[in-house]
C-alpha positions in Angstrom: 104.6 108.9 95.9 101.2 107.4 95.3 99.6 108.3 98.7 99.7 111.0 101.2 98.9 110.1 104.9 97.8 112.5 107.6 98.0 111.3 111.2 94.7 112.0 113.0 94.6 112.3 116.8 91.6 112.8 119.0 91.2 112.7 122.8 90.8 109.2 124.4 87.3 107.8 124.3 85.2 107.5 127.4 86.9 104.1 128.2 90.3 105.6 128.1 91.2 104.1 124.7 93.4 106.1 122.3 91.8 107.4 119.1 94.5 107.6 116.4 94.7 106.7 112.8 95.8 107.7 109.3 93.7 109.4 106.7 95.3 108.3 103.4 94.7 110.1 100.2 95.4 108.4 96.8 97.2 111.0 94.8 96.4 109.4 91.4 92.9 108.1 92.3 91.6 110.9 94.5 90.2 108.3 96.8 90.5 108.4 100.6 90.6 105.7 103.2 90.9 105.8 107.0 93.1 103.3 108.9 92.3 103.1 112.6 95.3 102.4 114.8 93.4 100.7 117.6 96.0 98.9 119.7 98.2 97.8 116.8 101.1 100.3 117.5 102.9 102.6 115.0 103.2 100.2 112.1 99.5 99.4 111.5 99.2 100.4 107.8 99.2 97.5 105.3 102.7 96.4 104.3 101.7 96.8 100.6 101.6 100.6 101.0 105.2 100.7 102.4 107.4 102.9 100.2 104.4 104.5 98.4 103.3 106.9 101.1 104.4 110.5 101.9 103.6 111.5 105.4 101.9 114.9 106.0 101.0 116.8 109.1 99.3 115.7 112.3 95.7 116.7 112.5 94.1 117.0 116.0 90.3 116.6 115.9 87.5 116.3 118.4 86.1 112.9 119.4 83.0 113.6 117.2 85.2 114.5 114.2 87.3 111.4 114.7 84.2 109.2 114.8 82.9 110.8 111.6 86.2 110.4 109.7 86.3 106.7 110.8 82.7 106.1 109.8 82.9 107.9 106.5 86.3 106.6 105.2 87.1 103.2 106.9 85.4 100.9 104.5 83.5 102.9 101.9 86.3 104.4 99.8 88.9 102.0 98.6 92.6 102.7 97.8 92.6 100.3 94.9 92.4 97.0 96.8 93.6 97.9 100.3 91.3 97.5 103.2 92.4 97.7 106.9 90.1 94.9 108.0 
């Protein structure tokens, strides 16, 4: 297992959109990346990560905490070469 993923849930935003995603931790690298689910459904993680992830707990956060996680970890910290966008 190279990565551990925690499912992050926050209340819907002011437009009624769901706020869900995975915070993925690289076990060997110590790096973190956030993958926002948007409207892509349950299989929104890159296919290249399939079979290398262990899934952890569900973490419920506030809207503010979700926005901060998304902002801090979406594109800044890389899990080797994987980027959600």
